C-alpha positions as a LaTeX table, in Angstrom:
\begin{tabular}{lrrr}
\hline
Residue & $x$ (\AA) & $y$ (\AA) & $z$ (\AA) \\
\hline
Met1 & 2.02 & 4.47 & $-4.30$ \\
Thr2 & 0.07 & 7.65 & $-4.84$ \\
Leu3 & $-3.32$ & 7.67 & $-6.40$ \\
Gln4 & $-1.84$ & 9.57 & $-9.44$ \\
Glu5 & 0.92 & 7.05 & $-9.87$ \\
Leu6 & $-1.67$ & 4.14 & $-9.59$ \\
Ser7 & $-3.96$ & 5.73 & $-12.28$ \\
Glu8 & $-1.00$ & 6.30 & $-14.58$ \\
Arg9 & 0.18 & 2.63 & $-14.18$ \\
Leu10 & $-3.37$ & 1.31 & $-14.76$ \\
Gly11 & $-4.01$ & 3.63 & $-17.60$ \\
Val12 & $-7.17$ & 5.12 & $-16.14$ \\
His13 & $-8.02$ & 8.64 & $-15.21$ \\
Arg14 & $-7.27$ & 9.72 & $-11.72$ \\
Gln15 & $-10.92$ & 10.46 & $-11.04$ \\
Thr16 & $-11.80$ & 6.85 & $-11.98$ \\
Ala17 & $-9.30$ & 5.52 & $-9.44$ \\
Tyr18 & $-10.64$ & 7.99 & $-6.83$ \\
Gly19 & $-14.10$ & 6.61 & $-7.52$ \\
Trp20 & $-12.90$ & 3.17 & $-6.90$ \\
Leu21 & $-11.62$ & 4.35 & $-3.53$ \\
Arg22 & $-14.96$ & 5.97 & $-2.58$ \\
Arg23 & $-16.87$ & 2.91 & $-3.61$ \\
Gly24 & $-14.61$ & 0.63 & $-1.57$ \\
Lys25 & $-13.14$ & $-1.19$ & $-4.61$ \\
Leu26 & $-9.72$ & 0.12 & $-3.53$ \\
Lys27 & $-8.32$ & 0.49 & $-0.10$ \\
Gly28 & $-6.15$ & 3.54 & 0.66 \\
Arg29 & $-5.11$ & 5.84 & 3.32 \\
Leu30 & $-4.82$ & 9.63 & 3.44 \\
Val31 & $-1.45$ & 10.98 & 4.58 \\
Asp32 & $-0.27$ & 14.57 & 5.26 \\
Val33 & 2.71 & 15.61 & 3.14 \\
Gly34 & 3.61 & 19.10 & 4.18 \\
Thr35 & 0.37 & 21.11 & 3.72 \\
Gln36 & $-1.19$ & 18.62 & 1.26 \\
Arg37 & $-3.09$ & 15.41 & 2.00 \\
Ile38 & $-2.66$ & 12.63 & $-0.60$ \\
Trp39 & $-3.99$ & 9.10 & $-1.00$ \\
Leu40 & $-1.74$ & 6.21 & $-0.83$ \\
Val41 & $-2.80$ & 2.84 & $-2.24$ \\
Ser42 & $-1.11$ & $-0.50$ & $-2.75$ \\
Leu43 & $-0.71$ & $-1.92$ & $-6.24$ \\
Ser44 & $-1.80$ & $-5.36$ & $-4.98$ \\
Gln45 & $-5.15$ & $-3.80$ & $-3.94$ \\
Ala46 & $-5.46$ & $-2.09$ & $-7.29$ \\
Ser47 & $-5.35$ & $-5.37$ & $-9.22$ \\
Thr48 & $-8.49$ & $-6.53$ & $-7.42$ \\
Gly49 & $-10.26$ & $-3.19$ & $-7.96$ \\
Thr50 & $-10.37$ & $-3.36$ & $-11.78$ \\
\hline
\end{tabular}
């Protein structure tokens, strides 16, 4: 799921979830979608990041 979808599901701000990515509490990957780059993370990883 996208970082935005994850943050909505967990009830946290998108920047909070992004901070978790930067600190290594979440694992994700950047993908190119058209001209944009978005983060994809797995929900199972998110449950360990909180």
